[in-house]
All heavy atoms as TSV, in Angstrom:
chain	resi	resn	atom	element	x	y	z
A	1	MET	N	N	88.880	83.549	97.485
A	1	MET	CA	C	89.690	84.151	96.459
A	1	MET	C	C	88.939	85.331	95.871
A	1	MET	O	O	87.742	85.276	95.660
A	1	MET	CB	C	90.006	83.118	95.382
A	1	MET	CG	C	90.944	83.689	94.319
A	1	MET	SD	S	91.213	82.595	92.925
A	1	MET	CE	C	92.390	81.476	93.605
A	2	GLY	N	N	89.638	86.447	95.571
A	2	GLY	CA	C	89.008	87.653	95.060
A	2	GLY	C	C	88.637	87.541	93.598
A	2	GLY	O	O	89.134	86.707	92.863
A	3	LYS	N	N	87.760	88.421	93.197
A	3	LYS	CA	C	87.308	88.485	91.812
A	3	LYS	C	C	88.439	89.040	90.948
A	3	LYS	O	O	89.075	90.028	91.300
A	3	LYS	CB	C	86.085	89.395	91.748
A	3	LYS	CG	C	85.474	89.529	90.390
A	3	LYS	CD	C	84.256	90.437	90.473
A	3	LYS	CE	C	83.725	90.737	89.093
A	3	LYS	NZ	N	82.669	91.734	89.146
A	4	SER	N	N	88.694	88.422	89.810
A	4	SER	CA	C	89.769	88.892	88.948
A	4	SER	C	C	89.322	90.144	88.200
A	4	SER	O	O	88.161	90.284	87.834
A	4	SER	CB	C	90.204	87.779	88.007
A	4	SER	OG	O	89.785	87.986	86.701
A	5	LYS	N	N	90.261	91.050	88.011
A	5	LYS	CA	C	89.955	92.313	87.341
A	5	LYS	C	C	89.915	92.123	85.837
A	5	LYS	O	O	90.720	91.396	85.272
A	5	LYS	CB	C	91.024	93.351	87.668
A	5	LYS	CG	C	91.006	93.837	89.076
A	5	LYS	CD	C	92.010	94.944	89.243
A	5	LYS	CE	C	91.934	95.500	90.644
A	5	LYS	NZ	N	92.753	96.667	90.804
A	6	GLY	N	N	89.000	92.833	85.205
A	6	GLY	CA	C	88.936	92.845	83.752
A	6	GLY	C	C	90.015	93.763	83.195
A	6	GLY	O	O	90.608	94.569	83.917
A	7	LEU	N	N	90.259	93.647	81.898
A	7	LEU	CA	C	91.301	94.438	81.261
A	7	LEU	C	C	91.070	95.935	81.453
A	7	LEU	O	O	92.000	96.677	81.760
A	7	LEU	CB	C	91.401	94.093	79.770
A	7	LEU	CG	C	92.459	94.860	78.979
A	7	LEU	CD1	C	93.855	94.632	79.563
A	7	LEU	CD2	C	92.414	94.475	77.514
A	8	LYS	N	N	89.828	96.400	81.302
A	8	LYS	CA	C	89.556	97.835	81.468
A	8	LYS	C	C	89.881	98.299	82.879
A	8	LYS	O	O	90.425	99.383	83.065
A	8	LYS	CB	C	88.104	98.157	81.119
A	8	LYS	CG	C	87.851	98.220	79.647
A	8	LYS	CD	C	86.456	98.722	79.374
A	8	LYS	CE	C	86.255	98.896	77.892
A	8	LYS	NZ	N	84.970	99.503	77.577
A	9	ASP	N	N	89.572	97.487	83.874
A	9	ASP	CA	C	89.885	97.847	85.258
A	9	ASP	C	C	91.391	97.906	85.472
A	9	ASP	O	O	91.895	98.799	86.151
A	9	ASP	CB	C	89.279	96.848	86.239
A	9	ASP	CG	C	87.767	96.953	86.324
A	9	ASP	OD1	O	87.224	98.036	86.046
A	9	ASP	OD2	O	87.138	95.946	86.666
A	10	LYS	N	N	92.101	96.963	84.890
A	10	LYS	CA	C	93.561	96.951	85.016
A	10	LYS	C	C	94.171	98.185	84.358
A	10	LYS	O	O	95.041	98.843	84.932
A	10	LYS	CB	C	94.139	95.689	84.382
A	10	LYS	CG	C	93.801	94.422	85.116
A	10	LYS	CD	C	94.338	93.221	84.370
A	10	LYS	CE	C	93.988	91.924	85.061
A	10	LYS	NZ	N	94.556	90.769	84.340
A	11	LEU	N	N	93.712	98.476	83.144
A	11	LEU	CA	C	94.231	99.641	82.439
A	11	LEU	C	C	93.892	100.934	83.170
A	11	LEU	O	O	94.713	101.843	83.253
A	11	LEU	CB	C	93.699	99.679	81.005
A	11	LEU	CG	C	94.244	98.590	80.078
A	11	LEU	CD1	C	93.496	98.589	78.758
A	11	LEU	CD2	C	95.740	98.765	79.863
A	12	TYR	N	N	92.691	101.006	83.709
A	12	TYR	CA	C	92.280	102.188	84.463
A	12	TYR	C	C	93.203	102.393	85.667
A	12	TYR	O	O	93.703	103.496	85.891
A	12	TYR	CB	C	90.823	102.032	84.917
A	12	TYR	CG	C	90.310	103.164	85.758
A	12	TYR	CD1	C	89.922	104.365	85.182
A	12	TYR	CD2	C	90.196	103.028	87.140
A	12	TYR	CE1	C	89.438	105.414	85.963
A	12	TYR	CE2	C	89.708	104.061	87.920
A	12	TYR	CZ	C	89.335	105.246	87.323
A	12	TYR	OH	O	88.856	106.275	88.098
A	13	GLY	N	N	93.457	101.343	86.410
A	13	GLY	CA	C	94.324	101.453	87.581
A	13	GLY	C	C	95.726	101.898	87.222
A	13	GLY	O	O	96.297	102.796	87.857
A	14	ALA	N	N	96.301	101.287	86.193
A	14	ALA	CA	C	97.654	101.659	85.763
A	14	ALA	C	C	97.670	103.082	85.209
A	14	ALA	O	O	98.617	103.839	85.454
A	14	ALA	CB	C	98.161	100.674	84.717
A	15	ALA	N	N	96.630	103.462	84.488
A	15	ALA	CA	C	96.555	104.812	83.915
A	15	ALA	C	C	96.455	105.870	85.003
A	15	ALA	O	O	97.104	106.926	84.924
A	15	ALA	CB	C	95.361	104.910	82.966
A	16	VAL	N	N	95.658	105.620	86.028
A	16	VAL	CA	C	95.524	106.585	87.127
A	16	VAL	C	C	96.850	106.727	87.867
A	16	VAL	O	O	97.271	107.839	88.200
A	16	VAL	CB	C	94.378	106.183	88.083
A	16	VAL	CG1	C	94.385	107.041	89.348
A	16	VAL	CG2	C	93.036	106.298	87.371
A	17	LEU	N	N	97.527	105.612	88.099
A	17	LEU	CA	C	98.837	105.677	88.745
A	17	LEU	C	C	99.799	106.519	87.912
A	17	LEU	O	O	100.441	107.444	88.420
A	17	LEU	CB	C	99.407	104.272	88.939
A	17	LEU	CG	C	100.854	104.239	89.457
A	17	LEU	CD1	C	100.926	104.725	90.891
A	17	LEU	CD2	C	101.429	102.848	89.314
A	18	LYS	N	N	99.882	106.208	86.630
A	18	LYS	CA	C	100.815	106.939	85.759
A	18	LYS	C	C	100.450	108.418	85.699
A	18	LYS	O	O	101.321	109.284	85.771
A	18	LYS	CB	C	100.811	106.329	84.362
A	18	LYS	CG	C	101.856	106.952	83.459
A	18	LYS	CD	C	102.026	106.179	82.179
A	18	LYS	CE	C	103.258	106.700	81.451
A	18	LYS	NZ	N	103.529	105.927	80.236
A	19	MET	N	N	99.162	108.710	85.575
A	19	MET	CA	C	98.730	110.106	85.480
A	19	MET	C	C	99.009	110.853	86.774
A	19	MET	O	O	99.361	112.034	86.739
A	19	MET	CB	C	97.243	110.176	85.130
A	19	MET	CG	C	96.737	111.592	84.908
A	19	MET	SD	S	97.553	112.487	83.558
A	19	MET	CE	C	96.920	111.603	82.142
A	20	SER	N	N	98.892	110.207	87.909
A	20	SER	CA	C	99.176	110.901	89.177
A	20	SER	C	C	100.630	111.342	89.228
A	20	SER	O	O	100.932	112.446	89.686
A	20	SER	CB	C	98.804	110.030	90.376
A	20	SER	OG	O	99.652	108.918	90.474
A	21	PHE	N	N	101.535	110.514	88.739
A	21	PHE	CA	C	102.942	110.914	88.665
A	21	PHE	C	C	103.141	111.976	87.588
A	21	PHE	O	O	103.899	112.940	87.782
A	21	PHE	CB	C	103.837	109.698	88.378
A	21	PHE	CG	C	104.156	108.891	89.602
A	21	PHE	CD1	C	103.342	107.842	89.998
A	21	PHE	CD2	C	105.286	109.168	90.360
A	21	PHE	CE1	C	103.637	107.092	91.128
A	21	PHE	CE2	C	105.594	108.424	91.487
A	21	PHE	CZ	C	104.764	107.377	91.871
A	22	ARG	N	N	102.485	111.819	86.449
A	22	ARG	CA	C	102.624	112.764	85.338
A	22	ARG	C	C	102.172	114.163	85.751
A	22	ARG	O	O	102.845	115.149	85.429
A	22	ARG	CB	C	101.813	112.274	84.144
A	22	ARG	CG	C	101.962	113.146	82.910
A	22	ARG	CD	C	101.267	112.529	81.733
A	22	ARG	NE	N	102.055	111.386	81.278
A	22	ARG	CZ	C	101.640	110.507	80.370
A	22	ARG	NH1	N	100.455	110.630	79.805
A	22	ARG	NH2	N	102.419	109.502	80.012
A	23	LEU	N	N	101.061	114.258	86.444
A	23	LEU	CA	C	100.536	115.566	86.846
A	23	LEU	C	C	101.483	116.295	87.801
A	23	LEU	O	O	101.483	117.518	87.852
A	23	LEU	CB	C	99.151	115.409	87.483
A	23	LEU	CG	C	98.031	115.004	86.528
A	23	LEU	CD1	C	96.763	114.677	87.307
A	23	LEU	CD2	C	97.773	116.089	85.491
A	24	ARG	N	N	102.274	115.532	88.541
A	24	ARG	CA	C	103.263	116.132	89.453
A	24	ARG	C	C	104.619	116.331	88.782
A	24	ARG	O	O	105.546	116.833	89.407
A	24	ARG	CB	C	103.453	115.244	90.679
A	24	ARG	CG	C	102.251	115.172	91.586
A	24	ARG	CD	C	102.568	114.484	92.907
A	24	ARG	NE	N	103.291	113.241	92.758
A	24	ARG	CZ	C	102.780	112.025	92.886
A	24	ARG	NH1	N	101.504	111.891	93.167
A	24	ARG	NH2	N	103.519	110.948	92.746
A	25	GLY	N	N	104.750	115.875	87.536
A	25	GLY	CA	C	106.026	115.961	86.842
A	25	GLY	C	C	107.050	114.985	87.393
A	25	GLY	O	O	108.252	115.253	87.345
A	26	ASP	N	N	106.590	113.851	87.904
A	26	ASP	CA	C	107.465	112.888	88.575
A	26	ASP	C	C	107.656	111.572	87.815
A	26	ASP	O	O	108.053	110.571	88.406
A	26	ASP	CB	C	106.902	112.542	89.965
A	26	ASP	CG	C	107.222	113.592	90.997
A	26	ASP	OD1	O	108.099	114.429	90.743
A	26	ASP	OD2	O	106.587	113.560	92.067
A	27	GLU	N	N	107.429	111.562	86.515
A	27	GLU	CA	C	107.585	110.306	85.777
A	27	GLU	C	C	109.031	109.823	85.722
A	27	GLU	O	O	109.277	108.651	85.464
A	27	GLU	CB	C	107.042	110.440	84.356
A	27	GLU	CG	C	105.540	110.363	84.294
A	27	GLU	CD	C	105.011	110.394	82.890
A	27	GLU	OE1	O	104.825	111.510	82.371
A	27	GLU	OE2	O	104.794	109.316	82.315
A	28	GLU	N	N	109.954	110.700	85.965
A	28	GLU	CA	C	111.367	110.303	85.971
A	28	GLU	C	C	111.877	110.011	87.386
A	28	GLU	O	O	113.043	109.683	87.560
A	28	GLU	CB	C	112.229	111.396	85.327
A	28	GLU	CG	C	111.893	111.653	83.867
A	28	GLU	CD	C	112.086	110.413	82.991
A	28	GLU	OE1	O	113.076	109.684	83.193
A	28	GLU	OE2	O	111.234	110.179	82.115
A	29	SER	N	N	111.002	110.107	88.368
A	29	SER	CA	C	111.424	109.896	89.751
A	29	SER	C	C	111.746	108.428	90.008
A	29	SER	O	O	111.199	107.530	89.360
A	29	SER	CB	C	110.325	110.342	90.719
A	29	SER	OG	O	109.245	109.424	90.695
A	30	PRO	N	N	112.633	108.159	90.969
A	30	PRO	CA	C	112.927	106.768	91.334
A	30	PRO	C	C	111.681	106.004	91.784
A	30	PRO	O	O	111.547	104.815	91.486
A	30	PRO	CB	C	113.933	106.904	92.480
A	30	PRO	CG	C	114.562	108.239	92.290
A	30	PRO	CD	C	113.481	109.108	91.691
A	31	ALA	N	N	110.774	106.679	92.470
A	31	ALA	CA	C	109.552	106.010	92.935
A	31	ALA	C	C	108.737	105.493	91.749
A	31	ALA	O	O	108.292	104.345	91.732
A	31	ALA	CB	C	108.718	106.960	93.785
A	32	PHE	N	N	108.531	106.340	90.751
A	32	PHE	CA	C	107.761	105.923	89.577
A	32	PHE	C	C	108.486	104.808	88.832
A	32	PHE	O	O	107.874	103.812	88.446
A	32	PHE	CB	C	107.511	107.107	88.638
A	32	PHE	CG	C	106.733	106.721	87.411
A	32	PHE	CD1	C	105.373	106.515	87.478
A	32	PHE	CD2	C	107.371	106.558	86.186
A	32	PHE	CE1	C	104.646	106.140	86.347
A	32	PHE	CE2	C	106.663	106.191	85.057
A	32	PHE	CZ	C	105.296	105.989	85.136
A	33	ARG	N	N	109.766	104.983	88.635
A	33	ARG	CA	C	110.556	103.991	87.897
A	33	ARG	C	C	110.585	102.636	88.608
A	33	ARG	O	O	110.764	101.607	87.982
A	33	ARG	CB	C	111.971	104.491	87.665
A	33	ARG	CG	C	112.005	105.615	86.676
A	33	ARG	CD	C	113.411	106.191	86.575
A	33	ARG	NE	N	113.493	107.012	85.406
A	33	ARG	CZ	C	114.427	106.893	84.477
A	33	ARG	NH1	N	115.368	105.975	84.604
A	33	ARG	NH2	N	114.443	107.685	83.442
A	34	PHE	N	N	110.394	102.622	89.910
A	34	PHE	CA	C	110.361	101.375	90.667
A	34	PHE	C	C	108.954	100.772	90.673
A	34	PHE	O	O	108.774	99.582	90.431
A	34	PHE	CB	C	110.836	101.618	92.101
A	34	PHE	CG	C	110.794	100.387	92.963
A	34	PHE	CD1	C	111.762	99.408	92.851
A	34	PHE	CD2	C	109.766	100.196	93.870
A	34	PHE	CE1	C	111.716	98.256	93.630
A	34	PHE	CE2	C	109.705	99.060	94.655
A	34	PHE	CZ	C	110.687	98.087	94.530
A	35	VAL	N	N	107.969	101.599	90.952
A	35	VAL	CA	C	106.597	101.109	91.145
A	35	VAL	C	C	105.897	100.761	89.829
A	35	VAL	O	O	105.288	99.692	89.706
A	35	VAL	CB	C	105.764	102.147	91.934
A	35	VAL	CG1	C	104.290	101.772	91.959
A	35	VAL	CG2	C	106.303	102.294	93.338
A	36	TYR	N	N	105.969	101.638	88.858
A	36	TYR	CA	C	105.175	101.472	87.630
A	36	TYR	C	C	105.474	100.169	86.877
A	36	TYR	O	O	104.533	99.442	86.512
A	36	TYR	CB	C	105.344	102.698	86.736
A	36	TYR	CG	C	104.484	102.689	85.503
A	36	TYR	CD1	C	103.089	102.731	85.591
A	36	TYR	CD2	C	105.053	102.645	84.235
A	36	TYR	CE1	C	102.297	102.726	84.447
A	36	TYR	CE2	C	104.271	102.640	83.096
A	36	TYR	CZ	C	102.893	102.686	83.209
A	36	TYR	OH	O	102.111	102.682	82.084
A	37	PRO	N	N	106.732	99.812	86.625
A	37	PRO	CA	C	106.979	98.544	85.929
A	37	PRO	C	C	106.422	97.330	86.689
A	37	PRO	O	O	105.923	96.385	86.068
A	37	PRO	CB	C	108.513	98.465	85.839
A	37	PRO	CG	C	108.960	99.885	85.914
A	37	PRO	CD	C	107.982	100.554	86.834
A	38	GLY	N	N	106.469	97.373	88.001
A	38	GLY	CA	C	105.900	96.280	88.795
A	38	GLY	C	C	104.393	96.202	88.650
A	38	GLY	O	O	103.827	95.109	88.585
A	39	VAL	N	N	103.751	97.357	88.608
A	39	VAL	CA	C	102.295	97.382	88.412
A	39	VAL	C	C	101.944	96.813	87.041
A	39	VAL	O	O	101.021	96.005	86.915
A	39	VAL	CB	C	101.751	98.818	88.583
A	39	VAL	CG1	C	100.315	98.938	88.102
A	39	VAL	CG2	C	101.869	99.255	90.033
A	40	LEU	N	N	102.683	97.227	86.007
A	40	LEU	CA	C	102.432	96.690	84.672
A	40	LEU	C	C	102.580	95.171	84.656
A	40	LEU	O	O	101.736	94.463	84.096
A	40	LEU	CB	C	103.394	97.308	83.651
A	40	LEU	CG	C	103.253	98.800	83.378
A	40	LEU	CD1	C	104.310	99.239	82.374
A	40	LEU	CD2	C	101.861	99.162	82.898
A	41	ARG	N	N	103.626	94.695	85.286
A	41	ARG	CA	C	103.883	93.258	85.339
A	41	ARG	C	C	102.760	92.536	86.104
A	41	ARG	O	O	102.217	91.546	85.638
A	41	ARG	CB	C	105.242	92.995	85.988
A	41	ARG	CG	C	105.660	91.544	86.035
A	41	ARG	CD	C	107.025	91.355	86.671
A	41	ARG	NE	N	107.105	91.943	88.015
A	41	ARG	CZ	C	107.792	93.057	88.308
A	41	ARG	NH1	N	108.477	93.700	87.397
A	41	ARG	NH2	N	107.802	93.520	89.552
A	42	ASP	N	N	102.406	93.060	87.271
A	42	ASP	CA	C	101.368	92.425	88.094
A	42	ASP	C	C	100.011	92.402	87.402
A	42	ASP	O	O	99.239	91.451	87.572
A	42	ASP	CB	C	101.242	93.129	89.442
A	42	ASP	CG	C	102.449	92.906	90.340
A	42	ASP	OD1	O	103.299	92.048	90.016
A	42	ASP	OD2	O	102.549	93.613	91.368
A	43	LEU	N	N	99.704	93.456	86.663
A	43	LEU	CA	C	98.408	93.543	85.986
A	43	LEU	C	C	98.429	92.911	84.597
A	43	LEU	O	O	97.381	92.812	83.947
A	43	LEU	CB	C	97.956	95.003	85.884
A	43	LEU	CG	C	97.695	95.711	87.215
A	43	LEU	CD1	C	97.315	97.164	86.974
A	43	LEU	CD2	C	96.625	94.997	88.016
A	44	ALA	N	N	99.607	92.518	84.133
A	44	ALA	CA	C	99.767	91.903	82.812
A	44	ALA	C	C	99.293	92.817	81.686
A	44	ALA	O	O	98.560	92.407	80.778
A	44	ALA	CB	C	99.076	90.545	82.752
A	45	VAL	N	N	99.697	94.082	81.761
A	45	VAL	CA	C	99.443	95.062	80.701
A	45	VAL	C	C	100.766	95.711	80.351
A	45	VAL	O	O	101.733	95.615	81.098
A	45	VAL	CB	C	98.392	96.120	81.119
A	45	VAL	CG1	C	97.047	95.475	81.400
A	45	VAL	CG2	C	98.845	96.930	82.323
A	46	ASP	N	N	100.801	96.406	79.206
A	46	ASP	CA	C	102.036	97.100	78.862
A	46	ASP	C	C	101.792	98.605	78.758
A	46	ASP	O	O	100.652	99.070	78.713
A	46	ASP	CB	C	102.700	96.523	77.611
A	46	ASP	CG	C	101.878	96.695	76.346
A	46	ASP	OD1	O	101.224	97.741	76.180
A	46	ASP	OD2	O	101.907	95.788	75.512
A	47	ASP	N	N	102.881	99.344	78.721
A	47	ASP	CA	C	102.802	100.800	78.748
A	47	ASP	C	C	102.043	101.359	77.547
A	47	ASP	O	O	101.290	102.324	77.687
A	47	ASP	CB	C	104.205	101.401	78.827
A	47	ASP	CG	C	104.169	102.902	79.010
A	47	ASP	OD1	O	103.539	103.364	79.996
A	47	ASP	OD2	O	104.735	103.626	78.170
A	48	ALA	N	N	102.208	100.760	76.376
A	48	ALA	CA	C	101.490	101.242	75.189
A	48	ALA	C	C	99.978	101.129	75.381
A	48	ALA	O	O	99.226	102.030	74.992
A	48	ALA	CB	C	101.941	100.468	73.953
A	49	GLU	N	N	99.526	100.044	75.997
A	49	GLU	CA	C	98.096	99.878	76.282
A	49	GLU	C	C	97.615	100.952	77.253
A	49	GLU	O	O	96.519	101.507	77.095
A	49	GLU	CB	C	97.813	98.505	76.882
A	49	GLU	CG	C	98.009	97.343	75.952
A	49	GLU	CD	C	97.832	96.017	76.659
A	49	GLU	OE1	O	98.592	95.731	77.616
A	49	GLU	OE2	O	96.916	95.278	76.259
A	50	VAL	N	N	98.437	101.236	78.255
A	50	VAL	CA	C	98.085	102.258	79.250
A	50	VAL	C	C	97.998	103.622	78.578
A	50	VAL	O	O	97.053	104.381	78.814
A	50	VAL	CB	C	99.095	102.265	80.413
A	50	VAL	CG1	C	98.824	103.422	81.366
A	50	VAL	CG2	C	99.052	100.937	81.160
A	51	GLU	N	N	98.950	103.942	77.721
A	51	GLU	CA	C	98.929	105.233	77.019
A	51	GLU	C	C	97.695	105.363	76.132
A	51	GLU	O	O	97.071	106.429	76.094
A	51	GLU	CB	C	100.199	105.423	76.191
A	51	GLU	CG	C	101.399	105.814	77.023
A	51	GLU	CD	C	101.232	107.154	77.739
A	51	GLU	OE1	O	100.560	108.073	77.222
A	51	GLU	OE2	O	101.780	107.273	78.845
A	52	ARG	N	N	97.330	104.286	75.434
A	52	ARG	CA	C	96.111	104.328	74.609
A	52	ARG	C	C	94.886	104.555	75.488
A	52	ARG	O	O	93.992	105.332	75.135
A	52	ARG	CB	C	95.953	103.030	73.808
A	52	ARG	CG	C	96.738	103.004	72.528
A	52	ARG	CD	C	96.349	101.860	71.613
A	52	ARG	NE	N	96.496	100.535	72.209
A	52	ARG	CZ	C	97.634	99.863	72.284
A	52	ARG	NH1	N	98.738	100.381	71.795
A	52	ARG	NH2	N	97.670	98.663	72.845
A	53	TYR	N	N	94.851	103.887	76.636
A	53	TYR	CA	C	93.724	104.064	77.550
A	53	TYR	C	C	93.658	105.514	78.026
A	53	TYR	O	O	92.580	106.106	78.077
A	53	TYR	CB	C	93.841	103.108	78.743
A	53	TYR	CG	C	92.602	103.101	79.592
A	53	TYR	CD1	C	91.564	102.231	79.324
A	53	TYR	CD2	C	92.456	103.994	80.649
A	53	TYR	CE1	C	90.404	102.232	80.085
A	53	TYR	CE2	C	91.307	104.013	81.413
A	53	TYR	CZ	C	90.284	103.136	81.129
A	53	TYR	OH	O	89.133	103.156	81.872
A	54	ILE	N	N	94.805	106.089	78.355
A	54	ILE	CA	C	94.841	107.487	78.787
A	54	ILE	C	C	94.306	108.394	77.682
A	54	ILE	O	O	93.491	109.293	77.943
A	54	ILE	CB	C	96.266	107.907	79.208
A	54	ILE	CG1	C	96.646	107.229	80.534
A	54	ILE	CG2	C	96.380	109.427	79.329
A	54	ILE	CD1	C	98.105	107.410	80.938
A	55	GLU	N	N	94.739	108.172	76.454
A	55	GLU	CA	C	94.262	108.992	75.330
A	55	GLU	C	C	92.748	108.905	75.172
A	55	GLU	O	O	92.093	109.918	74.933
A	55	GLU	CB	C	94.927	108.547	74.032
A	55	GLU	CG	C	96.381	108.924	73.919
A	55	GLU	CD	C	97.011	108.378	72.647
A	55	GLU	OE1	O	96.279	108.136	71.659
A	55	GLU	OE2	O	98.243	108.200	72.652
A	56	GLU	N	N	92.202	107.717	75.319
A	56	GLU	CA	C	90.771	107.498	75.106
A	56	GLU	C	C	89.900	107.930	76.282
A	56	GLU	O	O	88.706	108.174	76.109
A	56	GLU	CB	C	90.517	106.018	74.808
A	56	GLU	CG	C	91.135	105.562	73.503
A	56	GLU	CD	C	91.092	104.051	73.321
A	56	GLU	OE1	O	90.476	103.349	74.150
A	56	GLU	OE2	O	91.693	103.576	72.328
A	57	HIS	N	N	90.481	108.007	77.498
A	57	HIS	CA	C	89.703	108.305	78.703
A	57	HIS	C	C	90.364	109.394	79.547
A	57	HIS	O	O	90.272	109.382	80.772
A	57	HIS	CB	C	89.548	107.030	79.556
A	57	HIS	CG	C	88.917	105.908	78.829
A	57	HIS	ND1	N	89.641	104.953	78.159
A	57	HIS	CD2	C	87.614	105.580	78.642
A	57	HIS	CE1	C	88.821	104.096	77.600
A	57	HIS	NE2	N	87.575	104.448	77.874
A	58	ARG	N	N	91.008	110.340	78.892
A	58	ARG	CA	C	91.831	111.334	79.596
A	58	ARG	C	C	91.083	112.043	80.721
A	58	ARG	O	O	91.606	112.166	81.826
A	58	ARG	CB	C	92.400	112.365	78.620
A	58	ARG	CG	C	93.316	113.378	79.321
A	58	ARG	CD	C	94.082	114.227	78.351
A	58	ARG	NE	N	94.925	113.461	77.477
A	58	ARG	CZ	C	96.155	113.040	77.775
A	58	ARG	NH1	N	96.659	113.299	78.952
A	58	ARG	NH2	N	96.851	112.361	76.899
A	59	ASP	N	N	89.888	112.505	80.485
A	59	ASP	CA	C	89.166	113.261	81.523
A	59	ASP	C	C	88.935	112.415	82.778
A	59	ASP	O	O	89.181	112.881	83.893
A	59	ASP	CB	C	87.830	113.784	80.994
A	59	ASP	CG	C	87.998	114.882	79.965
A	59	ASP	OD1	O	89.082	115.502	79.905
A	59	ASP	OD2	O	87.043	115.125	79.203
A	60	ASP	N	N	88.456	111.191	82.599
A	60	ASP	CA	C	88.201	110.323	83.754
A	60	ASP	C	C	89.489	109.973	84.491
A	60	ASP	O	O	89.524	109.955	85.722
A	60	ASP	CB	C	87.504	109.032	83.327
A	60	ASP	CG	C	86.078	109.261	82.863
A	60	ASP	OD1	O	85.469	110.271	83.282
A	60	ASP	OD2	O	85.572	108.433	82.094
A	61	VAL	N	N	90.546	109.695	83.731
A	61	VAL	CA	C	91.820	109.327	84.343
A	61	VAL	C	C	92.403	110.503	85.127
A	61	VAL	O	O	92.838	110.350	86.267
A	61	VAL	CB	C	92.819	108.820	83.272
A	61	VAL	CG1	C	94.210	108.643	83.854
A	61	VAL	CG2	C	92.323	107.508	82.671
A	62	GLU	N	N	92.378	111.692	84.530
A	62	GLU	CA	C	92.896	112.875	85.239
A	62	GLU	C	C	92.074	113.172	86.481
A	62	GLU	O	O	92.627	113.499	87.529
A	62	GLU	CB	C	92.931	114.091	84.317
A	62	GLU	CG	C	94.091	114.076	83.362
A	62	GLU	CD	C	94.252	115.373	82.616
A	62	GLU	OE1	O	93.771	116.428	83.087
A	62	GLU	OE2	O	94.875	115.343	81.539
A	63	ARG	N	N	90.773	113.061	86.378
A	63	ARG	CA	C	89.900	113.319	87.527
A	63	ARG	C	C	90.242	112.363	88.669
A	63	ARG	O	O	90.380	112.773	89.822
A	63	ARG	CB	C	88.438	113.162	87.104
A	63	ARG	CG	C	87.451	113.682	88.117
A	63	ARG	CD	C	86.004	113.635	87.601
A	63	ARG	NE	N	85.841	114.327	86.331
A	63	ARG	CZ	C	85.520	113.719	85.164
A	63	ARG	NH1	N	85.307	112.431	85.111
A	63	ARG	NH2	N	85.387	114.421	84.062
A	64	ALA	N	N	90.407	111.095	88.346
A	64	ALA	CA	C	90.741	110.105	89.369
A	64	ALA	C	C	92.134	110.353	89.942
A	64	ALA	O	O	92.345	110.231	91.153
A	64	ALA	CB	C	90.652	108.701	88.789
A	65	ALA	N	N	93.079	110.715	89.083
A	65	ALA	CA	C	94.440	110.974	89.549
A	65	ALA	C	C	94.490	112.179	90.472
A	65	ALA	O	O	95.333	112.258	91.365
A	65	ALA	CB	C	95.377	111.187	88.359
A	66	ARG	N	N	93.555	113.096	90.292
A	66	ARG	CA	C	93.483	114.284	91.156
A	66	ARG	C	C	92.698	114.010	92.433
A	66	ARG	O	O	92.619	114.849	93.311
A	66	ARG	CB	C	92.859	115.450	90.401
A	66	ARG	CG	C	93.717	115.955	89.267
A	66	ARG	CD	C	93.044	117.113	88.556
A	66	ARG	NE	N	93.667	117.428	87.304
A	66	ARG	CZ	C	94.767	118.157	87.163
A	66	ARG	NH1	N	95.363	118.642	88.229
A	66	ARG	NH2	N	95.270	118.401	85.980
A	67	GLY	N	N	92.061	112.831	92.504
A	67	GLY	CA	C	91.415	112.457	93.750
A	67	GLY	C	C	89.916	112.316	93.719
A	67	GLY	O	O	89.294	112.091	94.751
A	68	SER	N	N	89.286	112.431	92.550
A	68	SER	CA	C	87.843	112.186	92.492
A	68	SER	C	C	87.578	111.161	91.400
A	68	SER	O	O	87.935	111.354	90.259
A	68	SER	CB	C	87.066	113.476	92.228
A	68	SER	OG	O	87.432	114.025	90.987
A	69	THR	N	N	86.960	110.053	91.777
A	69	THR	CA	C	86.753	108.958	90.834
A	69	THR	C	C	85.388	109.061	90.164
A	69	THR	O	O	84.426	109.538	90.767
A	69	THR	CB	C	86.856	107.591	91.535
A	69	THR	OG1	O	85.915	107.567	92.599
A	69	THR	CG2	C	88.250	107.354	92.068
A	70	PRO	N	N	85.301	108.604	88.919
A	70	PRO	CA	C	84.004	108.595	88.231
A	70	PRO	C	C	83.121	107.494	88.800
A	70	PRO	O	O	83.623	106.552	89.404
A	70	PRO	CB	C	84.380	108.294	86.783
A	70	PRO	CG	C	85.650	107.535	86.874
A	70	PRO	CD	C	86.359	108.078	88.095
A	71	PRO	N	N	81.816	107.615	88.612
A	71	PRO	CA	C	80.916	106.560	89.073
A	71	PRO	C	C	81.221	105.240	88.376
A	71	PRO	O	O	81.712	105.238	87.242
A	71	PRO	CB	C	79.535	107.065	88.708
A	71	PRO	CG	C	79.686	108.387	88.085
A	71	PRO	CD	C	81.133	108.697	87.951
A	72	GLN	N	N	80.947	104.118	89.040
A	72	GLN	CA	C	81.152	102.805	88.441
A	72	GLN	C	C	80.381	102.706	87.134
A	72	GLN	O	O	79.298	103.265	87.004
A	72	GLN	CB	C	80.675	101.712	89.390
A	72	GLN	CG	C	81.624	101.454	90.532
A	72	GLN	CD	C	82.937	100.894	90.049
A	72	GLN	OE1	O	83.811	101.603	89.609
A	72	GLN	NE2	N	83.091	99.605	90.160
A	73	GLY	N	N	80.948	102.015	86.183
A	73	GLY	CA	C	80.295	101.833	84.903
A	73	GLY	C	C	80.738	102.828	83.850
A	73	GLY	O	O	80.563	102.593	82.670
A	74	VAL	N	N	81.327	103.946	84.240
A	74	VAL	CA	C	81.754	104.960	83.289
A	74	VAL	C	C	83.005	104.520	82.560
A	74	VAL	O	O	83.218	104.839	81.406
A	74	VAL	CB	C	81.986	106.321	83.999
A	74	VAL	CG1	C	82.601	107.333	83.070
A	74	VAL	CG2	C	80.670	106.831	84.553
A	75	ARG	N	N	83.874	103.755	83.257
A	75	ARG	CA	C	85.120	103.327	82.629
A	75	ARG	C	C	84.774	102.448	81.499
A	75	ARG	O	O	85.296	102.092	80.631
A	75	ARG	CB	C	85.990	102.584	83.626
A	75	ARG	CG	C	86.404	103.468	84.748
A	75	ARG	CD	C	87.275	102.710	85.691
A	75	ARG	NE	N	86.422	101.847	86.486
A	75	ARG	CZ	C	86.550	101.685	87.774
A	75	ARG	NH1	N	87.471	102.278	88.426
A	75	ARG	NH2	N	85.748	100.917	88.441
């Protein structure tokens, strides 16, 4: 069985997903509307938590959404 993710890891993953759609202007797309709620449900986080995480870690989240991830431990 795999190691369970901590809350910060879950929020980071959901934030990067959301930001990748946001940077493309695709938050209203059917793909985002289908995928994102499922990710929130699977990770047991809500959108408000993800938005707060984005506000607090915007540079790291945007960097990852653009394709370069920060070193482990920075999140």
